[in-house]
C-alpha positions as CSV (number, residue, x, y, z in Angstrom):
1,M,27.2,14.9,23.2
2,L,26.7,16.1,19.6
3,F,24.4,14.3,17.2
4,N,24.0,14.6,13.5
5,S,20.2,14.2,13.7
6,K,17.3,13.9,16.0
7,I,17.0,10.2,15.2
8,E,20.6,9.6,16.3
9,E,19.9,11.4,19.6
10,H,16.7,9.3,20.0
11,I,18.5,6.0,19.4
12,Y,21.3,6.9,21.8
13,Y,19.1,8.0,24.7
14,S,16.7,5.0,24.2
15,N,19.6,2.5,24.6
16,T,22.0,4.0,27.1
17,F,21.2,3.7,30.8
18,K,23.5,3.3,33.7
19,G,21.7,0.3,35.1
20,N,22.3,1.2,38.8
21,S,18.7,0.3,39.7
22,I,15.5,-0.1,37.8
23,K,13.9,2.8,39.7
24,E,16.7,5.2,38.7
25,D,16.7,4.0,35.1
26,L,12.9,4.5,34.8
27,I,13.1,8.0,36.3
28,E,15.8,8.8,33.8
29,Y,13.8,7.3,31.0
30,C,10.7,9.4,31.9
31,N,12.8,12.5,32.1
32,R,14.3,11.9,28.7
33,I,10.9,11.3,27.3
34,L,9.6,14.6,28.8
35,D,12.5,16.8,27.7
36,G,12.5,15.4,24.2
37,R,15.7,13.5,24.1
38,I,13.7,10.4,23.4
39,I,11.0,11.0,20.7
40,A,7.5,10.2,22.2
41,C,3.9,11.1,21.7
42,K,1.7,13.2,24.0
43,K,0.1,10.2,25.6
44,H,3.3,8.4,26.3
45,K,4.5,11.6,28.0
46,W,1.4,11.6,30.1
47,T,2.1,8.0,31.3
48,C,5.7,9.1,32.2
49,E,4.3,12.1,34.1
50,R,1.9,9.8,35.9
51,F,4.8,7.5,37.0
52,L,6.9,10.3,38.3
53,N,3.9,12.0,40.1
54,D,3.0,8.6,41.7
55,L,6.6,8.1,42.9
56,D,6.4,11.6,44.5
57,K,3.1,10.8,46.1
58,S,4.4,7.5,47.4
59,N,7.4,9.2,48.9
60,K,5.2,11.6,50.8
61,N,3.1,8.7,52.3
62,L,-0.2,10.4,51.3
63,E,-3.3,8.7,52.8
64,E,-5.2,9.0,49.6
65,F,-2.4,7.2,47.7
66,P,-2.0,3.7,49.3
67,Y,0.7,2.4,46.9
68,R,4.5,2.0,47.0
69,F,6.9,1.1,44.2
70,D,8.8,-2.1,45.1
71,E,12.0,-2.3,43.0
72,L,12.6,-5.9,43.9
73,E,9.2,-7.0,42.5
74,A,9.7,-4.9,39.4
75,Q,13.2,-6.3,38.8
76,R,12.0,-9.8,39.4
77,A,9.6,-9.6,36.5
78,I,12.3,-8.1,34.3
79,D,14.8,-10.8,35.3
80,W,12.3,-13.5,34.3
81,I,12.0,-12.4,30.7
82,E,15.8,-11.8,30.5
83,E,16.3,-15.5,31.4
84,F,15.2,-16.5,28.0
85,K,16.6,-16.3,24.5
86,H,15.3,-14.6,21.3
87,S,13.5,-17.2,19.3
88,K,13.6,-15.5,15.9
89,G,15.1,-12.6,13.9
90,E,18.7,-11.5,13.8
91,L,19.1,-12.0,17.5
92,A,17.8,-15.6,17.6
93,G,19.7,-17.7,20.0
94,T,21.0,-14.8,22.1
95,R,19.8,-13.8,25.6
96,I,17.0,-11.3,25.7
97,K,18.0,-7.9,27.0
98,A,14.7,-6.2,27.7
99,H,14.3,-2.8,26.0
100,I,13.7,0.1,28.4
101,F,10.1,0.4,27.0
102,V,9.5,-3.2,28.0
103,K,11.1,-2.6,31.4
104,F,8.8,0.4,31.9
105,I,5.7,-1.7,31.3
106,L,6.8,-4.7,33.4
107,A,8.0,-2.5,36.3
108,N,4.8,-0.6,36.4
109,V,2.6,-3.7,36.3
110,Y,4.6,-5.7,38.9
111,G,6.4,-3.0,40.9
112,W,3.5,-1.0,42.2
113,I,2.1,-2.6,45.4
114,N,-0.9,-1.8,47.6
115,I,0.6,-1.1,51.0
116,N,-2.6,-2.2,52.8
117,T,-3.1,-5.6,51.0
118,G,0.4,-6.4,49.7
119,Y,-1.2,-7.2,46.4
120,R,-0.4,-5.5,43.1
121,R,-1.8,-2.1,42.4
122,F,-3.0,-2.6,38.8
123,K,-5.8,-5.0,38.0
124,R,-5.9,-3.9,34.4
125,M,-3.3,-2.8,31.8
126,Y,-3.8,-1.4,28.3
127,E,-0.9,-1.2,25.9
128,Q,-1.4,0.2,22.4
129,V,1.7,0.3,20.3
130,G,2.8,-0.1,16.7
131,R,3.4,-3.5,15.2
132,K,6.7,-5.4,15.9
133,N,7.5,-3.6,19.1
134,A,8.3,-6.7,21.1
135,K,4.6,-7.3,21.8
136,S,4.5,-11.1,21.5
137,Q,7.7,-11.5,23.4
138,T,6.5,-9.3,26.2
139,L,3.2,-11.1,26.4
140,A,4.9,-14.5,26.4
141,G,7.1,-13.2,29.3
142,I,4.1,-12.0,31.2
143,T,2.0,-15.2,30.7
144,T,4.8,-17.5,31.7
145,Y,5.7,-15.3,34.7
146,E,2.2,-15.5,36.0
147,L,2.2,-19.2,35.3
148,A,5.2,-20.0,37.5
149,P,7.4,-17.6,39.4
150,Y,4.7,-15.1,40.3
151,G,3.8,-17.6,43.0
152,V,0.0,-18.3,42.7
153,L,-0.9,-21.9,43.1
154,G,-3.5,-23.3,40.6
155,S,-3.1,-20.2,38.4
156,E,-5.2,-20.1,35.2
157,V,-3.7,-18.0,32.4
158,Y,-5.8,-17.3,29.3
159,C,-4.4,-15.9,26.1
160,L,-7.3,-14.7,23.9
161,A,-7.1,-13.3,20.3
162,P,-9.7,-12.8,17.6
163,V,-8.5,-15.7,15.4
164,S,-6.4,-18.8,16.0
165,K,-3.3,-17.5,14.1
166,Q,-3.0,-14.4,16.3
167,A,-3.6,-16.3,19.5
168,K,-1.0,-18.8,18.6
169,A,1.6,-16.2,18.0
170,V,2.0,-15.5,21.7
171,F,1.4,-19.2,22.6
172,K,4.2,-20.3,20.3
173,E,6.5,-17.6,21.5
174,A,6.0,-18.8,25.0
175,I,6.7,-22.4,23.9
176,N,9.9,-21.3,22.1
177,M,11.1,-19.3,25.1
178,I,10.5,-22.3,27.4
179,N,12.0,-24.9,25.1
180,G,15.1,-22.6,24.6
181,H,15.9,-22.7,28.3
182,R,17.8,-25.8,29.4
183,I,16.6,-25.7,33.0
184,I,13.2,-24.0,32.9
185,K,11.8,-26.3,30.2
186,R,11.9,-29.2,32.7
187,K,9.5,-27.4,34.9
188,F,6.8,-27.2,32.3
189,H,4.7,-29.7,30.3
190,I,3.6,-28.5,26.9
191,R,0.6,-30.0,25.1
192,E,0.5,-28.3,21.7
193,S,-2.4,-30.5,20.5
194,T,-4.8,-28.8,23.0
195,N,-2.9,-25.5,23.1
196,E,-2.0,-25.8,26.8
197,I,1.1,-25.2,28.9
198,F,1.3,-26.7,32.4
199,H,3.6,-25.7,35.3
200,K,4.0,-28.8,37.3
201,K,5.0,-27.5,40.7
202,S,2.2,-24.9,41.1
203,N,-0.4,-26.9,39.1
204,S,-1.0,-23.9,36.9
205,T,-2.2,-23.9,33.3
206,M,-2.0,-21.6,30.3
207,S,-4.7,-22.0,27.7
208,L,-5.3,-20.4,24.3
209,F,-8.7,-19.2,23.1
210,T,-10.1,-17.3,20.2
211,K,-13.2,-15.2,20.5
212,D,-15.3,-18.1,19.1
213,D,-14.2,-20.4,21.9
214,L,-15.7,-18.3,24.6
215,K,-19.1,-19.3,25.9
216,K,-20.9,-17.4,28.6
217,G,-21.6,-19.6,31.6
218,D,-18.5,-21.7,31.2
219,S,-16.3,-22.0,34.3
220,Y,-13.4,-19.6,33.9
221,N,-11.3,-18.6,36.9
222,P,-8.4,-16.6,35.4
223,Q,-5.4,-15.2,37.3
224,L,-4.3,-13.5,34.1
225,A,-6.3,-12.9,30.9
226,V,-4.4,-11.5,28.0
227,I,-6.6,-10.0,25.3
228,D,-4.5,-9.6,22.1
229,E,-5.4,-7.4,19.2
230,Y,-8.5,-6.2,21.0
231,H,-9.4,-3.9,18.1
232,L,-10.6,-6.9,16.1
233,F,-13.1,-8.1,18.7
234,D,-16.7,-7.1,17.7
235,T,-17.9,-7.1,21.3
236,S,-16.6,-6.8,24.8
237,E,-17.5,-10.3,25.6
238,A,-13.9,-11.5,26.0
239,V,-13.2,-8.9,28.6
240,D,-16.5,-9.3,30.3
241,V,-16.4,-13.1,30.6
242,M,-12.8,-13.0,31.9
243,E,-13.5,-10.2,34.4
244,S,-16.6,-11.9,35.8
245,G,-14.5,-15.1,36.3
246,M,-11.9,-13.3,38.4
247,G,-14.3,-12.8,41.4
248,A,-12.6,-15.6,43.3
249,R,-9.1,-14.4,42.6
250,Y,-7.3,-12.1,45.1
251,N,-4.8,-10.6,42.7
252,P,-5.9,-11.0,39.1
253,L,-4.9,-9.0,36.0
254,I,-6.5,-8.3,32.6
255,A,-3.9,-7.2,30.0
256,I,-5.4,-5.7,26.9
257,I,-2.8,-5.4,24.1
258,T,-3.5,-4.0,20.7
259,T,-2.6,-1.8,17.7
260,A,-5.1,0.8,16.4
261,G,-7.8,-0.4,14.1
262,R,-9.9,0.9,11.1
263,K,-13.2,0.5,12.8
264,I,-13.9,3.1,15.5
265,F,-17.3,1.7,16.6
266,C,-15.9,-1.2,18.6
267,P,-15.2,-1.9,22.3
268,C,-11.5,-1.4,21.8
269,K,-11.9,2.2,20.7
270,E,-14.2,2.8,23.6
271,E,-11.4,1.4,25.9
272,Y,-8.8,3.5,24.2
273,D,-10.9,6.6,24.7
274,Y,-11.4,5.8,28.4
275,C,-7.7,5.0,28.9
276,S,-6.7,8.2,27.2
277,K,-8.7,10.1,29.8
278,I,-7.1,8.2,32.7
279,I,-3.6,9.4,31.8
280,N,-4.7,12.9,30.6
281,P,-3.7,15.3,33.4
282,N,-6.4,17.7,32.3
283,V,-9.3,15.3,32.5
284,P,-10.6,14.5,36.0
285,I,-10.8,10.7,35.8
286,N,-9.2,8.9,38.7
287,D,-8.6,5.2,38.0
288,D,-5.5,4.3,40.1
289,R,-5.8,0.6,39.3
290,Y,-5.5,0.8,35.5
291,F,-2.1,1.0,33.9
292,V,-2.1,2.6,30.5
293,V,0.7,3.1,27.9
294,I,-0.1,4.4,24.4
295,A,2.5,5.0,21.7
296,E,1.1,6.6,18.6
297,I,1.7,9.5,16.2
298,D,-0.1,12.6,17.6
299,D,-3.3,14.0,16.1
300,K,-1.8,16.7,14.0
301,D,1.4,14.9,13.0
302,D,2.4,14.2,9.4
303,P,2.4,10.4,9.2
304,F,5.0,10.6,6.5
305,D,7.5,12.5,8.6
306,F,9.9,9.8,9.8
307,I,10.5,11.5,13.2
308,N,6.8,11.2,14.0
309,L,6.8,7.5,13.1
310,C,9.3,7.0,16.0
311,K,6.5,8.0,18.4
312,A,4.4,4.9,17.7
313,N,7.4,2.6,17.6
314,P,9.4,3.0,20.8
315,V,11.3,-0.3,20.3
316,V,11.6,-0.7,16.5
317,S,12.8,2.9,16.1
318,T,15.9,2.3,18.3
319,Y,18.0,-0.1,16.2
320,K,19.2,-0.2,12.6
321,T,17.1,-3.0,11.2
322,G,14.0,-1.7,12.7
323,L,14.6,1.8,11.3
324,E,15.1,0.4,7.9
325,S,11.9,-1.6,8.1
326,L,9.9,1.5,9.2
327,Q,11.4,3.5,6.3
328,E,10.4,0.8,3.8
329,K,6.8,0.8,5.2
330,L,6.7,4.6,5.0
331,N,8.0,4.6,1.4
332,T,5.5,1.9,0.3
333,A,2.5,3.7,1.9
334,K,3.5,7.0,0.2
335,E,3.5,5.3,-3.2
336,R,0.6,2.9,-2.9
337,A,-2.8,4.0,-1.7
338,D,-3.9,0.4,-1.0
339,K,-1.2,0.1,1.7
340,R,-1.9,3.4,3.4
341,I,-4.6,2.4,5.9
342,E,-2.5,-0.6,7.0
343,Y,0.4,1.7,7.5
344,L,-1.6,4.3,9.4
345,T,-3.1,1.7,11.8
346,K,-0.1,-0.6,12.3
347,Q,3.0,1.5,12.0
348,C,1.5,4.9,13.0
349,N,-0.9,3.3,15.5
350,R,-3.6,5.8,14.5
351,W,-7.3,4.9,14.5
352,I,-8.8,5.2,11.1
353,N,-12.5,5.2,10.3
354,Q,-12.3,4.4,6.6
355,K,-13.4,1.7,4.1
356,I,-10.6,0.2,2.2
357,N,-12.4,-0.4,-1.1
358,D,-14.2,2.5,-2.9
359,P,-15.0,4.6,0.2
360,Y,-17.4,7.4,-0.5
361,M,-16.1,9.8,2.1
362,D,-12.6,10.6,3.4
363,M,-13.4,10.3,7.1
364,D,-10.5,12.4,8.2
365,K,-12.0,15.3,6.2
366,W,-15.5,14.5,7.5
367,S,-14.2,14.7,11.1
368,K,-13.0,18.2,10.5
369,C,-16.6,19.3,9.8
370,E,-17.9,18.2,13.2
371,I,-19.2,20.8,15.7
372,D,-20.3,20.3,19.3
373,E,-23.4,22.5,19.5
374,I,-26.3,23.5,17.3
375,P,-26.0,27.2,16.3
376,D,-28.9,29.6,16.2
377,I,-31.0,28.4,13.2
378,E,-34.2,30.3,13.8
379,G,-35.8,31.4,10.6
380,L,-33.3,29.6,8.4
381,K,-34.4,27.4,5.5
382,C,-34.4,23.6,6.2
383,V,-35.0,20.5,4.1
384,I,-35.5,17.2,5.7
385,G,-34.3,14.0,4.1
386,L,-36.3,10.9,5.0
387,D,-35.5,7.2,4.5
388,K,-38.1,5.0,6.2
389,S,-37.5,1.3,6.9
390,D,-40.0,-1.2,8.0
391,K,-38.1,-3.6,10.3
392,I,-34.5,-4.2,9.2
393,D,-32.7,-1.0,8.4
394,L,-32.5,2.2,10.5
395,T,-35.2,4.8,9.8
396,S,-33.4,8.1,9.4
397,I,-34.2,11.8,9.1
398,T,-31.6,14.4,8.2
399,Y,-32.1,18.1,8.7
400,E,-30.1,20.2,6.2
401,I,-30.1,23.9,7.0
402,D,-28.9,26.6,4.7
403,L,-26.5,28.8,6.8
404,G,-25.7,31.1,3.9
405,N,-22.3,31.8,2.3
406,N,-22.5,28.3,0.6
407,E,-22.5,26.6,4.1
408,I,-25.0,24.0,5.3
409,L,-25.7,22.5,8.7
410,I,-26.5,18.8,9.1
411,M,-28.4,17.3,12.0
412,N,-29.5,13.6,12.0
413,H,-31.8,11.4,14.1
414,C,-32.6,7.7,13.6
415,F,-35.3,5.3,14.8
416,I,-35.3,1.5,15.4
417,P,-38.0,-0.9,16.6
418,E,-37.5,-2.1,20.1
419,E,-38.1,-5.8,19.3
420,T,-35.3,-5.8,16.7
421,L,-32.8,-3.8,18.8
422,E,-31.0,-6.7,20.4
423,A,-30.8,-8.7,17.2
424,K,-29.5,-5.7,15.3
425,M,-26.8,-5.0,17.9
426,K,-25.5,-8.6,17.4
427,T,-25.6,-8.5,13.6
428,D,-24.5,-4.9,13.1
429,K,-22.0,-5.0,16.0
430,V,-22.6,-1.5,17.1
431,P,-24.0,-0.1,20.4
432,Y,-27.5,1.0,19.3
433,D,-28.6,0.8,23.0
434,S,-25.9,3.3,24.1
435,W,-26.7,5.6,21.2
436,S,-30.3,5.5,22.2
437,K,-29.4,6.5,25.7
438,Q,-27.3,9.3,24.4
439,G,-30.3,10.6,22.4
440,Y,-29.2,9.9,18.8
441,I,-31.7,7.1,18.2
442,T,-35.4,6.7,19.2
443,V,-36.4,3.2,20.1
444,I,-40.0,2.6,19.1
445,P,-42.0,0.1,21.0
446,G,-43.0,-3.0,19.0
447,A,-41.6,-4.8,16.0
448,K,-42.2,-2.1,13.3
449,I,-41.6,1.6,12.8
450,K,-44.6,3.7,13.7
451,N,-45.1,6.9,11.7
452,D,-46.4,9.0,14.5
453,Y,-43.0,8.9,16.3
454,I,-41.3,10.4,13.2
455,V,-44.0,13.0,12.6
456,E,-43.9,14.1,16.3
457,K,-40.1,14.3,16.2
458,I,-40.2,16.6,13.2
459,K,-42.9,18.8,14.9
460,E,-41.0,19.0,18.2
461,D,-37.8,20.0,16.4
462,L,-39.6,22.6,14.3
463,K,-41.0,24.1,17.5
464,K,-37.7,23.9,19.3
465,Y,-35.4,25.3,16.7
466,K,-37.9,27.5,14.8
467,F,-36.3,26.9,11.4
468,E,-38.3,27.5,8.2
469,L,-39.2,24.0,7.0
470,D,-39.2,24.0,3.2
471,S,-40.1,20.4,2.6
472,V,-39.5,16.8,3.4
473,A,-37.6,15.0,0.6
474,Y,-38.1,11.2,0.7
475,D,-37.1,7.9,-0.7
476,P,-40.5,6.5,-2.0
477,W,-39.8,3.0,-0.7
478,H,-42.0,2.4,2.4
479,C,-43.0,6.0,2.6
480,E,-46.6,6.2,1.1
481,D,-48.3,6.2,4.5
482,I,-46.0,8.6,6.3
483,V,-46.1,11.1,3.4
484,E,-49.9,11.2,3.9
485,S,-49.4,12.0,7.6
486,L,-46.9,14.7,6.9
487,E,-49.0,16.3,4.2
488,D,-51.9,16.3,6.7
489,E,-49.7,18.5,8.8
490,G,-49.3,20.9,5.9
491,I,-45.8,19.8,5.1
492,L,-44.7,19.8,1.4
493,C,-43.3,16.3,0.5
494,I,-41.1,15.7,-2.5
495,E,-40.3,12.3,-3.9
496,V,-36.6,11.7,-4.7
497,P,-36.1,8.6,-7.0
498,Q,-33.2,6.5,-6.0
499,T,-31.6,6.6,-9.4
500,Y,-28.3,7.7,-10.7
501,A,-30.0,10.5,-12.6
502,S,-31.5,12.1,-9.5
503,L,-28.7,11.3,-7.0
504,S,-25.4,11.6,-8.8
505,E,-24.8,15.3,-8.8
506,P,-26.1,15.9,-5.2
507,T,-23.9,13.0,-4.1
508,K,-20.8,14.5,-5.6
509,D,-21.7,18.0,-4.5
510,F,-22.3,17.0,-0.9
511,R,-18.8,15.4,-0.7
512,A,-17.2,18.4,-2.4
513,K,-18.8,20.7,0.2
514,V,-17.4,18.5,3.0
515,Y,-13.9,18.6,1.5
516,A,-14.3,22.4,1.2
517,K,-15.4,22.6,4.8
518,E,-18.7,24.0,3.7
519,V,-20.6,21.4,5.7
520,K,-21.1,21.5,9.5
521,Y,-22.6,18.6,11.3
522,V,-23.5,18.2,14.9
523,K,-21.6,15.5,16.6
524,N,-23.4,12.3,16.1
525,P,-21.8,8.8,16.2
526,V,-24.7,7.2,14.3
527,L,-24.3,9.6,11.4
528,T,-20.5,9.1,11.4
529,Y,-20.9,5.3,11.5
530,C,-23.3,5.3,8.5
531,M,-21.0,7.8,6.6
532,S,-18.0,5.6,7.2
533,N,-19.8,2.5,5.8
534,A,-20.9,4.2,2.5
535,V,-19.1,3.1,-0.6
536,E,-19.3,4.4,-4.2
537,D,-21.7,2.8,-6.6
538,K,-20.9,4.0,-10.2
539,D,-22.4,3.3,-13.5
540,R,-20.5,3.3,-16.8
541,K,-20.8,7.1,-17.2
542,E,-19.3,7.6,-13.7
543,N,-22.6,8.6,-12.3
544,L,-22.6,8.1,-8.5
545,K,-24.8,7.0,-5.7
546,L,-24.2,5.5,-2.3
547,W,-24.1,1.8,-1.5
548,K,-22.8,-0.6,1.1
549,E,-20.4,-3.5,0.6
550,K,-22.0,-6.8,-0.5
551,K,-23.1,-9.1,2.3
552,S,-22.4,-6.4,4.8
553,S,-24.6,-5.8,7.8
554,E,-23.3,-2.3,8.2
555,R,-25.8,0.6,7.9
556,I,-25.7,3.6,5.6
557,D,-29.2,5.0,6.2
558,A,-28.1,8.3,7.9
559,A,-25.7,9.0,5.1
560,V,-28.4,8.3,2.5
561,T,-30.7,10.8,4.0
562,C,-27.9,13.4,3.8
563,I,-28.0,12.9,0.0
564,I,-31.8,12.9,-0.2
565,S,-32.1,16.2,1.6
566,H,-29.2,17.6,-0.5
567,V,-31.1,16.8,-3.7
568,R,-33.8,19.2,-2.7
569,M,-31.4,21.7,-1.1
570,M,-29.4,21.9,-4.3
571,D,-32.6,22.8,-6.2
572,Q,-33.3,25.5,-3.6
573,L,-29.8,26.9,-3.7
574,N,-29.7,26.9,-7.4
575,S,-33.2,28.6,-7.5
576,N,-31.9,31.3,-5.2
577,I,-28.9,31.9,-7.5
578,N,-31.1,32.1,-10.6
579,N,-33.6,34.4,-8.9
580,H,-30.7,36.7,-7.8
581,V,-29.3,36.7,-11.4
582,L,-32.8,37.6,-12.8
583,S,-33.3,40.4,-10.3
584,E,-30.0,41.9,-11.5
585,G,-31.4,42.0,-15.0
586,W,-29.3,39.2,-16.5
587,S,-30.8,36.7,-18.9
588,L,-30.2,33.0,-18.4
């Protein structure tokens, strides 16, 4: 068949299946994904490869693969959702015909069975897909299926979301689907005042929670826990509490459903990274009981190329109204910078580490400067930037090394008092404990920062890397005592006032060097976290220094020490240029 465009081909092959059996349709779907007839991202292709490979392993009856694909169980879950009618939109009032993408998810979750136990294979699922891709409808279908026809007596189903409005989206969709079915609605009792749905025959209950409703120690015994928009959860408490409550269940499921977010230091991003490794055929992580499907634009894709947008929207991109909506979102994001982050996270499903209002750094450009290993810096000039806190903020030291050819290397290390660690993790909502274990933060015993830990760290690194230490540039606040200790070691210390006059040009120059890829920094989540939190603070003359958003608990200390060190490094680089000019016989 001839098509006038790649989009037309994508629409045709996404909507046209023979329907002989769900297994045959899914095999054909995966093959169309893999050969490019249906537009899909790399990670969606990996999931399709995984499905086909697992079918092959199950056919060979391999001992190390104790699972089989049960078409009847897969079709039963699909038939359930197709019993209902659309509750809104242009199809409202008509019977649901599940999209092949939805069938693929339901068939995987319910079709794969452990041949030894007879229970389902997958105890977790993670779905990350662009907004408006039948997510609420699919979740409503899953929750009501587990509540009634799945066949578990006394089932407890929990639908969790960060705020009430989002949690109720799935809950209301389930209510609308039930009330829209003349026979099935008699089997349920709905109590909207308490956000509960009861299935009378099995004595099962569906309850709605927000993250604020959860309390550790409460008695939860979930058969199914749906975590909606997980990227907005500050901690993993929702998942942890639900998982710990499933101990008495023989066949439970945690379903994590989300779009990408604009905060990469969150439990959802960690889950996304782990799930990406599960489906990656080149990464040796074997987690056979975790089903993963991710639909996003690929890393190097142009987000304003409409074909790429189809990758993150496997349902919306396959019908006219959906295509028109995507095109409108794309056009708006092109024209309006204030809509761009929302477009990238919700339509492109791409994780964005970026402040919305007055961000100092373009974090995409920052990420392109990251390197994995420290190069040989023996004998190279180094300036250390120091910002010392007492109890509250992070204490940070940044090593800025002159690599020559206008390039600089950045290394950072932070310190935090042990007695404030737990409280800081709760207020700042970042994993300081994990970063400490990874070596990016030193946890200092007691309630206050002790100078000798910082001095010893500098001495150790000086011995280890053998760079030529020019000086320590420092913010004078809280630094009088440590400056004395450093000077006792014979280290030159230079005060850097935290004023527009002293900071503006170095702040602008450092960013310009990042954008020109003249900065290299050694991979460091603490440094990147702080850089992503920094916003611009300008005076009337457009002089610039770093700040953080008002009432924010986010830290910028490591970013600040990059600028402090750069104040001194700029002086040194300019001095080198001037000395070179003078040696050539030119007057200044």
